[in-house]
N, C-alpha and C positions, 0 to 999 in steps of 0.2 A: 254352570247360573246356580246356586244353593238357595234356595227359602223353605221357611215351612208355613205353614198352617194348619188351624184347625176347623172343624164342621161347623157349617152356621144352620142354626135351627131353626124353623116353619113350626110357628102355634098360630092356631085359630082357636080363639077364647070366648066362651061366653054363650056357643052354642047348643051345646049340651051333649054333643055329638062325643062319644069316644073314640072312634074312630075304627075301622073296621078292616084297615090294612097296617102291617107293618113296612117299614123299608130300615135295609139295613146298607145303609152308604158306606162308600168307602171314604176315609178321614186318612189320607196320606201323611206323613211324615219323610222328609228326607234325611236320610242319615247316613254319614260319611265317618265313620269309624274310623280312627288314629289313636287306639290307645283310650278311649272314651266311651263310657258306656253311654252316656247320656242320649237321646234324642237330640236331633239338631245340632248337633255339634259335630264339626269338623278339625281335623287337626291332630298333632300328637304332642306329648307332653315330651316327647322323644322321638325322632324319626323312626317310623316304621313303614312296612310296605302293606300295610291293610287295604283289603280292599273297599271301595264303596258299595254302599245296600240302600235300599229302599224299602221300607216298613210299611205294610199296609195292613195295620190294625182294623178288624170288625170290632163294631159297638151295636151293641143292644138298644134299642132306644123305647121309649112305653108309647101306648097307642095313640096318645094324645099329641105328644110332640115327635116330630120326624127333621132327622138332620140331613144334611148333603153339603158338601162343599161348595164355598162362598163363589156367587157369581154362575153356578152351572146350573141353577135351577129356578124356575120363573116362582113367583109368588103365589101364594097357596091360600085358600080361605079368604077370598075374595067375594064372597058372595055377598048381592045385594041384602041391606038389612032397613028395615023401617026408616022413614026420616023423623021418628023422633027418637031427640036425640037421648043418649042413657049414657052413663060413666058406668067403669067397669074396673074392677082392682084384680090387677098380679102380684102374690107374692114370690122374687124370686130368692133361692138362697144359694148362695158359691160356698161351695169346699173346696177343699186341695184332694186332687185325686187320688194322690198315694197316702194319706192319711187319714181320709173322707172327713177332717175335721173344717167347719166354718172357717172364713177367711177373708178378710175386708177386700174391696174391689173397687175400680174405677171402671163407671160407665158414661159411655158417650150414648145417649138416646134420643132420635129425631123420629118426628112423623116422616109421612111421604112428601112432605113438600121440603124438608129438608131441615125444618127448623127445628131447633134444641129444645127439649121439653126438660122443666126446673121442677125437681117435686120438692115437695117440703119438707123441712126437717133435716135436711143433711146439706154439709157443705157442696156449695155449686160453684163453678168457675168458668167464665167465658163459652164452655159447649158439654161439659161434663159434672159429674159431680161424682161423690165415694159415699161406703156405707160399709158397717161394720158388719160384713158378712149376709146378712137378710135386709130385703127393704122389701115395701109393700108398696105398690106403683099403681095408683088412683087415677085413671086416666080417659078421657071420652074416648068414644067411639072412634074408631079408624085403623089405618094400616102405621106400622113401626117398625124399624130398623135399630140393633144395637149393636153398640162395641164394646167385650168386656175386656180389660186388661189387668195386670198386677205388675207394672215393671216389667224391663226386659229380659227376666229369670224366665217367665210363664208365657206358655201358648194364647194367641189372643184368642177371643171366642167370641165370635159375631152370630148375628143373627134375625130375624122377622118373625114380627107376631103380629093378629090382629085383634082389636078389644070389640066385640060384638055385644049387644044388648043384655046389660046383666053380668057379663063375666066376673066370677068368680073364681080364681082359679091359682096353685099353687104350681111352681116349678123349680127344678135343683141342676143346677148346672156346674160342673165338676171343671178345673182348670189343672193343667200340666204344667210343672215345674219341668225346664227341660235343662235347665244347668242350675247346682249352687255355686255361685262365687266365692261365697263367706267358707264356705268347705273349705275352697282353695288357699284359703287367707283374704282374701278381697274383697272391701268391704265400700259400698256405695256413699255416696255423698254429693251434696247437692249446695254450691258456696252463694245461692243469689233466690233465694225466697222471701216476699212480699205479702202474703197469706197473714190472715188473722190468727194469733195466738191459740186461740180457741180451737181452730180446724185444722193445724198442725201433725197433730197425732195422728190422727184416722187419716190425714191425706200422706204419711209417711207410711202408717200400715198398708193403706189400700195399694201402696205405688213399691213397696217391699225396699223402703229407702231407707238405713242406719243413720247416717250425720245428714243433719241441715244446719243452717245458720241463718236466720229469720230478723228481715232487717224490722227494727224497734224505732231507729233514728235515725236521719238525714238533716241535711241543712238546704232540702228543694223549699221554695215557699209550698204550701199545700199537703207537705208530706205529712199521713196520719201514720200514728206511730199505732201497731195492731193493738187487740183486745187484748188483756189482763189473761193469761193461761187461766184456765179451772182451776179452782183452788178445795172443790169436791171429790178429788181422786189421790188416791195414796201415790206417793211416787218412790222410785226407786233412790237410794243413794246417790247423789251426781257430784262429781269433781268438782262442781264449783256453784256458788251461787244462782250464776245467769247459764249454766248447764242442767239440761235438765234430761234426765236418763229414764225411762218407762220403756216394758216390754222387754226388759230383760237387756237387752244391747241396744238398743236406738236411743239417739241422742241428737236434741236439738239446744241451740244456743241463743240466747235472746239478747245476749251481747254483741250486738252488730249494726251496721249502717253502712250509708254510703255517704261519702263526701265526694260533692259534684261543683264541679267549675265550668266554664264556657269550652268544651269540645273533648271533657274528660271525667270518666263517673271513677272513682278507685270505692272499692267495699273492704269496711272497715272492721275485722272479723274479732271476737275474742276479745272487745274491747270497749270501754263505755266512750260517750262521743265526747270529743275534746271542745273546752271551755270555748277556744280563739276561733271556732269554726265561722267563718264569715256566709254571708248568703252567696247560692247558686249562680245566680244571676248578672255576675258581675268579676271581671278579673281578680285574682288574687294571689298572694304565695302562699299554695298549700301545703310545702315542704316543714313548715314549722308545728302546724299541728297535726303532719303523718308522723314526726317526728317526736311530739310530745304523746301521741297516739300509741308508738310503738315501744314506749317505754313501760307501760302498760304488761307484766309478765302472759305471755303465750301469746299477745295479738299478734296480728296475721294481716299484711296489705295483698287484697284481691284487684287485679286490675280488671275493669269489666269486660274489656275488648281490647285484641291486643293496638287496635288503629287509632285508638286513643292518642288526642296531637300532643298532646305531653308525656306520652312513654319513655320519649328519649333523655328528658327531663331527670324523670322519677327514676330510671333505670340509671341513670350518670350520679345520683345522688344514692344509689343503694338503697331504695325505697318500697322495690315491688317482692314478694315473696312470691305471686304465684301470676298467672296470666288466663282467660279464658280463652281458651279455642271453641268448646262448646259453649257458647251464649246463647243470650237471650234474643238475638236475630233468628236464630234457627229454631223454627217452630216445628210441629209434630205435622201440619197438613202445609205449610208456606214457609218461605223465608220472606223475612223482612230486608226487602233488596234494595237496601242505603246504609250508608255509614250514619245518618243524622248529622252531628254535628263533628263527628271525628275525619279523621284522614280518607277523603274520598279514594277509591280506586279508579284506574285505570279501565272501563269499561271494554273496551276492546280486548285487553289483556286476562280480564276475569267476568266475562261475559253472561249473563242469565242466571239461571236459577242457585247453580252454585258458587257464583263470582262473589258472593261477600264471605262465605266460607274459605273458598280459595286466598282470596285477600290478605284474611285473618292468619290462614296460618303460612302464607309468603313471609309479611313481617315477622311472624313468629320464627319462623326457617332462619331468617338474616339475621334476628336477634342471637340465638345461635351458634350462626357464622362470625359472631363478633367474641366469642369464647364465653357470652352469656352461658348459664345455668340455672336457670328459672324455671321449674317444673308447669306445666299445662296444668290448667283447671277447668270448671266445669259449673255451668246454673241455668236453673231452666225460667227464672226472670219472672216465677208465675204468681200471678198477682199483678202484675203488669205486662209481661207478654201471655200469650194466650195458653202457654204451655200448661199444662200438671207438674206435679211438684214432682221432679227426681227424672222429668223427660229426658233435659242433657244432664248427666249426672258425671262423676269420675268414682273409680273405683281404686282404693290404696290397699297396698300390702301390709298386714301388719300380721308379724311374727308370735306365736303364740297368745293367750288369751286377749283379745278386743279388748280393749278401751277406747274413748273418748282422745288421751291426751295422746297414746300411741299411735292414734290415726294421724294427728299432726307431723309426729315425727315421722311416718312412714312419708307422707306427703312431702314436707322439707328437703328427705332424704330422694324425691324424684321416682317413686317407687308405685307407679300411677300411670292409670290408661283412664283415656276419656272417651265417651259414647253420646249416640243418643239415638242405639239399636242394637249393633252388632259385639258382641262381647269377645274381647280377645284376651288369652292366659296365653305371654308370653314369659321366655326364657332363654338367655344366649349364654352357651357355653355353663350353663346354670344358673345365671346371674338374673335379678330381677332392673327394670328399668332404672335408669340413673347410676348406675354402677361405670367405672370408670377403668376400662382395661387400658395396659401400658405397655409399654415396649421400646425398646431400645433404638437409638439412632443406628437407623440402615436395616433393621427387621422388617420384614413384612406379620404385621396381625391378621389373621383369618381366621373368620368369627361363624358360627354353626348357628341357625336361630331354630329353636324349638316351639312351635305356637299350636294353640286349641282355638281355633273359630268357633264361634254358637251363636248363631241368628236365626229372625224369626224372617227377616226381608231377602230378597234374592241378593247375590252378590256376582258378580263375574270374576274378578280379579282381588288379588293381594298386593300389595305392593310396598316395595321398600326404598324408602329416603335417605338418600347419603347426604350428605351436606349442602341439604336443598334443593336436589334435584331428586328425581327417579330412576333409582339406580337398577332395579328390575321389579316388572311388571310381570306377578305370576297369574296365570287363567286357575281357575280351581278344580277344573278338569287334571289341567297339566298336572296340578300339585297331586290330585288323587292318585297318578300313574306311579308316582316314585315316593308322594308322602315327604318329600323333602323342599325345604324355599335353600335359594342358592345361598353359598356362602357370601361372606361381605367382606372384603379384602382391604385393608389400609398400610399402604408403605408414607402415608404421611397423620397429622394428627386431624380428627374430623369428629364427627358423629352422625347416628343414624337410627331409624324408629321405623314401626311396621303400622302402615293405614291399609284400614279396607273401608271402601266407599259401596253403598249398595246402589240397586238399580233404579229407586224411585224417582220419578219424574218433575215431582210439583215439589218436594223438600229435599235437604240436603240430610241424608243421615248416614253416618259414618261410625268409625271406630278407630283411635289410635294411640300406640303406645307411647309413653313420654320415652325421652331421646337417651340413645344409650351414648357414654364418650371412648373415643378414645384419644389414646395422650401416645405419640409416636416421638423419642426422645424427650419424654417429659415435660410437653410443651403442651398448650391449648390453641386449635386453631382457631387464627383470627383473619379475617377475609379483608383485603382491603376496600374491595368494591362494597361490600356490605356495612363497613365504619361507613364508608362518606354516603353509602344512602340516609344514615341516622343522622350526620353532620348536615347534609341538604337539609333534612326534616327540620332539624333545630332552626336552622337561618330561616324557612319558611313559617313557621310556629311564630318563631320570632316577630316576623312581619304582621301578621292578624294580631297579637294581641292590642285589643281597645285599651282608647284613653283611660289612662289612670288619675284622677283629679290629685289624690291624694299622696305628695313626693314620698314619704318615707314607704309608703306599698308599693308604689310604682317603683321606684330603686330595689326591692328584696325582690320584685319578678323580676324584673330585669335583670339582678345581679344571678337569681336562679338558672336563667336560659346562658351567661355568659359563663357562671359553671360548666352546663352542659357543653357546651360551644367545647369549651377547653380539653374536657374529660375525650370526646370523640376524637379532638386534633389529637391529642396525648395517643389516643389507642392508636390511629391511622398509621404513628411513626411504630408499633410496635407488630404491625400486620406479619402474619406468616406466610400469605398465602395471596395470590390475586383475586 
């Protein structure tokens, strides 16, 4: 099991004491060196036999602030104070440990009773706020606990402090980047953001996010567009009128929205709202609107969840560009344990906390087993789901200089990983996800996986998923001994990917590469049972369609489902395996 922690700080503020003791605690970082020098990184760009080491650097702290490992020391500074209420102030500055420059960050600040604190003047959502490197916290007397994060590439800082009468203190917290994905050509993105536009830049900076699509329209009743973006800030030159570039290499799109109807939500990205989009609370034929939308240059359709009821119909019509595998049901501290109005899972097969995520992956894997090559994607749902911006995110590989258009080109090619925690850098025979390996009929393809894993959370094992089934489960301690993952062999066409799931009990935190494909005899794998799964789904969905009074609209809806039925029936006849 491998995971990383930073130190936890305990501060007592406002006592007038400078402290007479210094504590030099142990701050442990697990390092699995496989040709990667960053702390908290395991694996290798190419297989090696390097050994695992544990670095335990010492940090010297000021007399006022004392640090120790999380959960290993009790509260300090709990001395009784006068009954008179008095506010105190704590000014926190966050800097990058390597550059010593201030950086934006996200903080979760709670009182001892667990209630989140909402400071004035900074963007706040659910239980967290973001700030641009420094913040002045004016707080009532009491005990507080905080978590400080800056996306998954930085180690988390956690701490406790006590505000006492007349506190007026300043603290600096340094944050350590333990991996830099962009240096390796991997750039982060979030395809489901529903926050105000005037907050998005700071939110992206605070979670080190490079691409975001911001919902500015929807056909849902009561949906409110975000506030206009600030106009008093100079912007870098952007690729289009609806795409804003800032901080040199960060982009957000204001041309994004949601198309909703019973059982299904599509995210329509890089596109204006279609004029003929019906209300979300009734059945309608969405293909006309979706096809109109896709006529706009650069338009992209992202399916919000794999279990949306009309997935088989939309795939049959060729109207889906990506499917969110890390979606808004997967939250930082919980999983929203239901499928809403989507196709429900069998809770005996997919029980408990991981059930919703496992059902999502099961549907996606069956789609791959039908020969589809639709890349996975990720979206936080921040602004509706309790997540921070970029909590569920994807990394897309871009060759050479990075820009907005090249990011989407990389996604279309399938060069992607999705995550809400661990970070994967995969190569198979030197190739990125989305690659198609080919072999002649009668030949066997034998493929070697090189992988770098970086994580802040404990992980016990890696999985290699082949044709929808776990082909290999590799414990990290075993991987440490050999520095290699098992080879994957194909004597028939198929696909595979790599997955890492953390050991956290209250939520589902994972990472998954996009699929690689193998064609033996230069044909795709098409599984009869997987195709039948979607054909049955089409019939089940057709039986659920609500009564539509307008004959023309009713006919259009039914025609779309009949076309989907015909598509899956035809594909059934082309199956290459059971």
